[in-house]
C-alpha angles and dihedrals in degrees: 000000000000122000116248114245113195116224118259120250092243097055124073105218095323124118119208118238130209094266093054094253117125122242121203115244114246086227095057115127117251118195115241091209142343127245111212114200114203112204104204129194112271094039097285119146128196130184123211124179127220125187094215134026089230090061091056093045092051093048092047094048095046103036109024111025099053091047098041094132096038125112092202117113118257123197119245114210107241114189100201131130093228093069091247117176134195132188126188138184108243092215090060096056107103098179146354125213120192115202122187112222121209122199125178125218087257091059093053095062 
């Protein structure tokens, strides 16, 4: 049986190894999805969910960032069963907040 080594205060879920490199704890939390909150001009707020942070980053870099000053509509990927769609003008987005969501196996059932 291995001895338990508590994490250091300076590391966030990482455990130092002998070579100085950090190793992720097998008990580290991993988000099950990400809620992206679009703060739109006029006080409107919309929430869109992405399974991976890379999906959001790719969408943001290809659809929003290059057209930041544009008034043309850009599609927002909605992952709903009802076939819901949303389009937004990139110039009207005042802010974006990305929130990791954690669900346990108990919450899924």
